[in-house]
N, C-alpha and C positions, 0 to 999 in steps of 0.2 A: 881391093885386090884379094884380101884374105877370104872374103865371102865368095868371090868367084872361084878361088882355089878350093874352098870347101865344097861348093856345088859340084865341081868336077870330081873331087874325091868321093863325095856321097853317091853320085850317080854311078861311078865305077863299082863302089861297094855294093850298092843295091842290085846292080846287074849281076854281080858275081853270086850274091845270095839267091837271087831269083833263079839263076841258071842251076845252081846246086839243088835248090828245092824242086825244080822241074825234074832233075835227074833222080833225086832220092825219094820223092813221094810217088809210090807206084801207082800207075794207072790200071794195072792188071790184077789188083787185089780182088779176092773172090766176090762174086755176087754184087758187083757195082760198088763195093766199099771204096776202092781206089778213087773212083769218080767223086764220091762224097768228100773224101779226104782232100783231094786236089782242089775241089770247089771251095773248101773251107780255108785253105791256106795260100793258094796261088793268086797272083794278079790283084792284089788289094792290100790295103793297110799302109800305115806310115813307116813300118819297119824300123821304128825307133830303137827297139831292143837290139836287133842285129847291128845297127850303126854304133851303138854304145859298145858292144863287144869289139867291133873292128877298131874303133877309135882308141879304146883302152889298150888293146893289143899293140897297136901302132905306137902308142906312147911309151911302151916298155919294150919295144923291139921283139914282140912275141912271134911264135911260129905261125906263119900265114895259114897253113892248112888246118891247124888246130883252131885258130880263130874263126875260120870259115865254118868249120863244123859246129863250133860253139854258137856262132851267130844263127845258124839254121836250127839248131836244137832249141834254143831259147824262143825262137819264133814259132816252132811247132808247139811248144808248151803254151805259149800265149794264144795261138790260134785254137788249140783244143779247148782252152778255158772259155773262149768266146762262144764256141759251138755249144758247149754245155750250158753256159750262162744264159744263152738266148732261148733255151728250151722252155716249154710251158710250165714245167715244175719249178723253174727258177724265175727268170725275169720275163719270160713269155714275150719275146720280141720277134718281129717279123722282118726287120731290116738291119743289115750289117754290111758295112763297106759298100753301100750304095746298091745292094742287091738283096733278094730274098735270103733269109737265114737258112742254114743247112737243113734244119728240121722242116721248114716250109717246102724246100725244094726236093728233099729226099725222104721225108718221113721221120718221125721221132726215133724209132729204133735204129735206123741207119745213121742218124746224127749222133746218137749215143755211142754207137760202135766206131764211127769215124773219129770222134774225140778220143776214145780209148786207144785206138790204133795210132793216132798222131802222138799221143803221150808216150807210148812205147817206142815209136819211131825216133823220137828225140834222143833216147838213150842208145838206140842202135847207131844213130849217126855219130854219137860221141865215142863209140867203141868199135871202130872198123876191125873186121876179122884179121886183116893183115895190118898190124900197127905200123910196120915199116913203110908199107905202101901208102897208108893213110896219113903218115906224118904226125901221128899223135902217140908219144910214148905211153906205155901202160900206166905209169904213175900219174901222168897228166890226165889221162882218161878218167882215172879214179877221182882225181880232184875236181874235174869239171862235172862229173856225175854227182858228186857230193854237193857241190854248190847249187846245182840246178834242182836236185831233189829236195833239198832243205828249203829252198825258196818257193817251191811249188806245193809243198805238202801241208800237213796240219799246222805247222808253225808259221807258214807263209800264206801263199795264195788261197789254198783250199780253206784254211782256217779263217782267213779274212772274209771269204765268201760266206762261210757259215755264220759269222757274226753279222754280216750284212743282211742275210735273210732273217736272222733272229731279231734284227733291230727295226724291222718295218713297223711304222706307227709308234715307235718309242722315242722319247727324247734322249739324245746323247750329248754329253759335254764334249768340249774340244779335245780333251785328253783321250776319251774313249773313241772318238771319231778318228783321231790320229793313229791310235793303235790298230783300229780296223783297217785303215787304208795303208798303213805301213805293211801290213800283212797282205792284203788283197791285191794292191797295185805296186806298192813300193818295193816289196821283197824281190820280185822278179826283175824290176829295173835295176835295183842294186846288184843283184846277181849277174846281170848282163855286164856291168862294169867290172866286177870281180872276176868273172870268167875270162874276160879279155885280158885282165891283168895277170891272171894265172898262166896265160900262154907265154909269158916272158919272165924275166927275173925282177923281183920286186922286194925291197926291204920292208921291215915291219912298219916303219913310220909311213912309208908310201902306201902300203896296203891299208892302213888305218885311215889315211887321208882320202884315198879313193873310196873306201867304204862309206865315209861321211859324205863325200860328194854324191854317191849313188843314193844314199838315204834321203838327202835333201832334194835331189832331183826327182826321186820317186814320189815324194809327197807333193812337190810343186806340180808334177804332171796331173795328179789327182785333183788338186785344187783348181787347176785350169779346166780340167774335164768338167767339174761341177759348175764352173762359171759358164762354160760353153753350152752346157745342157739347158740353161735358162736364157741364153742370149743369142743362140744361133738356131737356124731352121734345120729341119731334118735333111734337106737336100744338101746343105753345106756340110753337115756332120757325117753323112753317109749312114746314119742310124737314127732311130726315133728320138727326136728332141723332147725334152720335158718329161722323160720317162721316170726319172727318180722322183720328181714332184708328184706325178700321177700315182706312183706306187707308195707315196708317203714315206719315202726313205730319207733318213738324215743325211745331209751333205754339208760341205763347207759353206755353201751359200745360206742354207737354212740355219746353220749354227752361228756363223759369224756375220752374215749379211753380205750383200754383193760387193760393196766398196771395200770392206775389211778383207774379204776373200781375195780381192785383187791385190791389195797391199801385202797380204800374206804370201801370195805366189811370188811376188818380187823379193820379199824377205828370204824365202827359201832358195830362190835363184842366186841371190847374193851369198847365202850360206854355202851353196854348192861351189860357187866360184872361189870363195875363200878357202874351202877345203882343197880345191884343185891347186890353188897357189901354194898351199902348205905342203903339197906333195913334192914340190920341187922338180917335177918332171918337165923337161925342156921341150917335149914334143906333144903337149897335151892341148894344143889349140883347138882341135876338133871337138874335144870334150867340152871345152868352154863354150864354143858356138852351139853345140847341141843343147846345153843348158839354157842359153838365150832363146833358142828356137822353141823349146818346150813351153816357155812362158809367153812368148810372143805369138804362138800359133792361133789360128782362128777356126780350126777344125780338128 
């Protein structure tokens, strides 16, 4: 019954996020820029990050409008990072979410600008001009912007991507690999949880527990991503399979081995669940199920 209820909740949440993105990502941006932006973010992806925002907000009885804006903002940052990551100067990929990447469809310059504009739009979404109408108090706007910026910048996602590019062909130990992926993938997933929590009232102990949950979940997601990269076909993943191996990048599979990587993903899921239990939140069931789904996914 709980899974059926979760599916209903997740479907409703995804529909609200998709509708908001449809409304907030402009089609009429100059010189076709809006079309490239919408191509890069709409109608695709697992939308895990928005679901984490919404689930965490619900667990702390957060402001619904603030949570929706936070969910869309974090997805815009994620989508922009994929647009740039796929470009020839980085991973040089031609397939994303089951369709040609943005630079293949619109050209490299337009893809670069689309990513830039999506990054800026994320912070526009978090800071509605009329805060009363937008339902996001200025103090909360500032906190959400701070959480998102720090997870996406030099100390988070961008820094992790820099380490990733600098590590091609080089041996990395588990500690260094963990640090890279905590930044590149984990920081934004952790921020998704904390942005949702910031939309409500949370004590210091609960905040710390949710932070630990997000940290473990973020690493678990990357471990599973590395596993799927070598065990699934491109058609299943919606992106080019085996890309990391072809590019001689260190992954959890190359560092730990496939079986050990699978065990590690489960360990991290259990760590996330333990942190969630430690939070004492009575309405955190969806966060628990999202942790299970991250580890059990096949794409």
